[in-house]
N, C-alpha and C positions, 0 to 999 in steps of 0.2 A: 033859698033856705039859709037861714042865719047859721053861722059856724057854731054859736053857743048851743044851738038845739040839735046839732048833729051828734049821733052816738059815737063815742070814742071807744074803739074796741081794745080790749086787753090783749096781751100777747097770746094767751090761750085761745081766746075767741078768734083772733086773726088766723092762727094755725088751723083751727077747725073749719073756718069759712074757706080758707084756701083749699084744704083737703076736700071739702064738700062741693065747692063751686068753681074753683079755678086751679085745678091740680098742677098746671104747668108753671105756676107762680111760686115764689119763695118769699119768706119773711126774713129780711136781713137789714141790720143797722137802722131800724125804725121805718123801713119802707117795705111795701110789697113790690117785688121785682120779677121781671120776665126777661130772659135773654132769648133772642131770636136770631138764628143763623140764616143767612141769605145766600144767594148764588153769587152775587157780585155787588159792586158799589152802586150801580144803577138801581138794583132791587132794594138795597138798603135805603137809599135816599127816597125812592118812591114810597116805600112803606112808612118811613119817618114822616113824610109829608101827609100821608093819609091819617096817621095817628095824631099828628099835630092839628089837623083839621077837626078831628073828633074832639080832641081835648079843648080846643078853642071854642067849639060849639057848646061845650058844657061849662066853659069858663073854669076849667080845672087843668092845671098845667103840670105835666110830669117833668122829672129830671130825666135826661136822656144821655146815653153814651153811644156814640157812633163809631163804627170801625168799618174796614173795607167790606167784610162779609158778616157783620154782626151789629145788632142793635140791642141795647139794654134799656128797658123802661123801668123807672123807679117812681112809685106813687106814694104820696103822703099828702094829706090836706095841710098845706103849709100854715095857713092861718090858725088852724086848730092844733098844730104840732102833734098830730095823731093820725091814725088810720081811721077813716070814717066810711060811711056808705058811698060817698063821692068816689073814693078810691076803688071800691069793689065794683061800682057801676061802670066806671071807665075801664077797669080791667076786663070786665065781661064784654064790653063793646070791642075792645082791642082783640080779644080772643075771637070774636065773630069775624072781624076784619081779617085776621090771620087765616082763619079757616077758609075764607073766600079767596085769599091771595095765593095760598100754597097748596 
């Protein structure tokens, strides 16, 4: 799907979609974000690898912050410089993955 044809969500629309579809996520600094607390470094890295695999399969790459027991995922469609359906779709898949992992 061409970036030009992707819907660019307004901040109000983003907040509403988060509330309705992915309430564990937040909207901050132009990204939809999710912090995940893990038990240890091994769990953090395993979860990161699974999320990276999902993202690569969709050719949509998040910004990620890793810590000893923490993972922060930040989504924005970089080419569009906006939040699009690509971000919400990946966020929903990440939520499914998390629900299976924890």
